[in-house]
C-alpha positions in Angstrom: 43.7 66.9 -3.9 43.8 63.1 -4.0 43.6 63.0 0.0 40.5 65.3 -0.2 38.9 63.2 -2.8 39.4 60.0 -0.7 38.0 61.6 2.3 35.1 63.1 0.6 31.6 62.0 1.8 28.8 61.1 -1.0 26.1 63.5 -1.4 23.2 63.4 1.0 20.7 60.8 0.1 23.1 58.7 -1.7 24.5 55.2 -0.5 28.0 54.5 -0.6 28.9 51.9 -3.4 29.6 48.5 -2.1 32.7 46.6 -3.2 32.1 43.8 -5.9 33.9 41.3 -3.9 31.9 41.8 -0.7 28.8 41.3 -2.5 29.9 38.2 -4.1 30.9 36.7 -0.9 27.6 37.7 0.8 25.8 35.8 -2.1 28.0 32.7 -1.5 27.5 32.8 2.1 23.7 33.0 1.6 23.9 30.1 -0.8 25.8 28.1 1.5 23.4 28.4 4.5 20.6 27.6 2.3 22.2 24.5 1.1 23.1 23.3 4.5 19.7 23.9 5.6 18.3 21.6 2.6 20.8 19.0 3.3 19.7 19.2 7.1 16.2 18.6 6.0 17.0 15.9 3.6 18.8 14.0 6.2 16.0 14.6 8.9 13.3 13.9 6.5 14.4 11.3 4.2 17.7 9.7 5.0 17.1 9.1 8.5 13.7 7.6 8.3 14.6 5.5 5.3 17.9 4.0 7.3 15.3 3.3 10.3 12.7 1.5 8.0 15.2 -0.4 6.0 17.3 -1.7 9.4 13.8 -2.6 10.8 12.7 -4.6 7.8 16.4 -6.2 7.8 16.1 -7.2 11.4 12.5 -8.5 10.7 13.6 -10.4 7.6 16.6 -12.0 9.4 15.1 -12.5 12.8 11.4 -13.5 12.2 10.4 -10.2 14.0 6.6 -10.0 13.7 5.1 -7.1 11.6 3.1 -5.7 14.6 6.5 -5.5 16.4 8.3 -3.8 13.6 5.7 -1.0 13.5 6.2 -0.5 17.0 10.0 -0.2 16.5 9.3 2.4 14.0 7.5 4.5 16.5 3.8 3.2 15.9 1.4 3.2 13.0 1.5 6.8 12.1 5.3 7.2 12.2 5.5 4.0 10.3 3.2 4.9 7.5 5.1 8.2 6.7 8.4 6.1 6.7 7.2 3.4 4.7 5.6 5.9 2.2 9.1 7.2 1.6 10.6 3.8 1.5 8.1 2.5 -1.1 9.1 5.9 -3.5 12.6 4.9 -3.5 14.4 3.1 -6.2 14.5 -0.7 -5.7 18.3 -0.6 -5.3 17.9 1.7 -2.1 14.8 -0.1 -0.9 15.1 -3.9 -1.8 12.6 -5.0 0.6 9.5 -3.1 -0.2 7.2 -6.3 0.0 8.2 -6.6 3.5 7.4 -2.9 4.1 3.9 -3.1 2.6 3.0 -5.8 4.9 3.9 -3.8 7.9 1.1 -1.3 6.6 -1.4 -3.9 7.7 -1.2 -2.4 11.3 -1.4 1.2 10.1 -5.1 1.2 9.8 -7.3 2.9 6.9 -4.7 5.6 6.4 -2.5 3.1 4.9 -5.1 2.0 2.2 -4.1 4.7 -0.5 -0.3 3.4 -0.2 -1.3 -0.2 -0.4 -3.7 0.2 -3.5 -1.1 2.3 -5.3 1.4 -0.5 -4.7 -1.2 -2.9 -6.5 -0.2 -1.3 -9.7 3.5 -2.0 -9.2 5.5 -4.2 -11.6 6.9 -6.2 -9.0 4.5 -9.4 -8.2 5.7 -10.1 -4.7 5.0 -6.1 -3.8 1.5 -6.4 -5.1 0.7 -9.9 -3.4 1.9 -8.5 -0.1 -0.1 -5.6 -0.6 -3.1 -7.6 -1.1 -2.3 -9.5 1.9 -1.9 -6.7 4.3 -5.4 -5.3 2.9 -6.7 -8.9 3.7 -5.3 -8.7 7.2 -7.1 -5.6 7.9 -10.5 -7.2 7.2 -13.7 -5.1 6.9 -11.5 -1.9 7.7 -10.2 -2.5 4.2 -13.6 -1.8 2.7 -12.6 1.5 0.8 -9.9 -0.7 -0.9 -12.6 -3.0 -2.7 -12.5 -1.1 -6.0 -8.6 -1.8 -6.2 -9.2 -5.2 -5.2 -11.7 -5.9 -8.0 -9.0 -4.6 -10.2 -6.5 -7.3 -8.7 -8.9 -10.2 -9.3 -7.7 -10.0 -12.9 -3.8 -9.7 -11.8 -1.6 -11.6 -14.0 -0.4 -13.6 -11.0 -2.7 -16.2 -9.7 -1.5 -15.7 -6.1 -2.3 -12.1 -6.3 -5.8 -13.1 -7.7 -6.5 -15.7 -5.0 -5.1 -13.4 -2.3 -7.6 -10.6 -3.6 -10.4 -13.0 -3.4 -9.5 -13.9 0.2 -9.4 -10.0 1.1 -13.0 -9.8 -0.2 -13.9 -12.9 2.0 -12.3 -11.1 5.0 -14.0 -7.9 4.4 -17.3 -9.5 4.2 -20.6 -7.9 3.6 -18.8 -4.6 2.8 -17.2 -6.0 -0.3 -20.8 -6.2 -2.0 -19.8 -3.9 -4.9 -17.4 -7.0 -5.8 -20.3 -9.5 -6.5 -20.2 -9.2 -10.2 -16.7 -9.6 -10.5 -16.6 -12.8 -8.2 -19.3 -14.2 -10.1 -17.1 -14.1 -13.1 -14.6 -15.9 -11.3 -17.1 -18.6 -10.6 -16.3 -19.7 -14.1 -12.6 -19.4 -14.1 -10.7 -22.3 -15.4 -8.7 -22.8 -12.0 -10.9 -24.7 -9.6 -9.3 -23.0 -6.7 -10.5 -19.8 -8.1 -13.9 -21.0 -8.4 -14.1 -22.4 -4.9 -12.5 -19.6 -3.3 -14.8 -16.9 -5.1 -17.9 -19.1 -3.9 -16.6 -18.9 -0.4 -16.1 -15.2 -0.7 -19.7 -14.7 -2.0 -21.0 -16.7 0.8 -19.2 -14.4 3.4 -20.7 -11.4 1.8 -24.1 -12.9 2.7 -27.4 -11.8 1.5 -26.0 -8.9 -0.2 -24.7 -11.3 -2.8 -28.1 -12.6 -3.6 -27.3 -11.6 -7.3 -25.0 -14.6 -7.4 -27.5 -17.2 -6.6 -28.0 -18.4 -10.4 -24.2 -18.7 -10.7 -23.9 -20.5 -7.5 -26.6 -22.9 -8.6 -24.6 -23.8 -11.9 -21.5 -24.5 -9.6 -23.1 -27.3 -7.9 -22.8 -29.3 -11.0 -19.2 -28.6 -11.4 -17.6 -31.6 -13.2 -13.7 -31.1 -12.8 -12.3 -34.6 -11.8 -11.0 -35.1 -8.3 -11.9 -31.7 -7.2 -15.5 -31.2 -8.1 -16.5 -32.2 -4.5 -14.5 -29.2 -2.9 -15.9 -26.8 -5.6 -19.6 -27.9 -5.0 -19.3 -28.0 -1.3 -18.4 -24.4 -1.5 -21.1 -23.5 -3.8 -23.7 -25.6 -1.4 -22.6 -23.6 1.7 -22.5 -20.1 0.0 -26.0 -20.5 -1.3 -27.3 -21.2 2.1 -25.4 -18.0 3.4 -26.5 -15.9 0.7 -30.1 -16.9 1.1 -29.8 -16.2 4.8 -30.2 -19.7 5.8 -27.1 -19.6 7.5 -24.8 -16.8 9.1 -21.3 -16.2 7.0 -18.6 -18.5 8.5 
């Protein structure tokens, strides 16, 4: 009877029951495959690009490699931007040279602007400074970053503030939305900030005509030893804003 029961077939339409051991093995095998695929994706999409970026930055820092050469070494602007985005998102222990990475984005064009403007909110002063400097190097191409640069005009770091003013100068007429913010800087306690703001307004040209009264006041700057530089910058800016001379 036992032999007959062992050889008996299940009724039509029913599937034989699978042993629990086989089912558990199939689940573990599938999970292992998914884990291997996830690990392969992580290595290819994150680990390798981060290593390449970190190594290129290291070579740049140690051997004086030009930023543009570094971009070429990472496969060009598009590939560099993708890799640097990942690098900047890593913890600082894994990405200790974020400032260098930010400067490379100056050669990645307008698609890099959102990444650079986001870096302006970072707590690292050097990263903020290098991000502003990268935008400044873009020149007029960085016009979409003007709102973020206006915020940077009030950065706690004097170096970042001055660099943001320099970026406005490099952008030129397209930085016109920043004219009111630059006018406020004409009253700054730091004479270099006043001088640089006047130069930036002059380079914006006739679109900065609203700054004329403040620039006329700056012609009377009285700070000892440096008043001449401030007055000269204001005088030159007035000529450019009035359209008497082209921006220089």
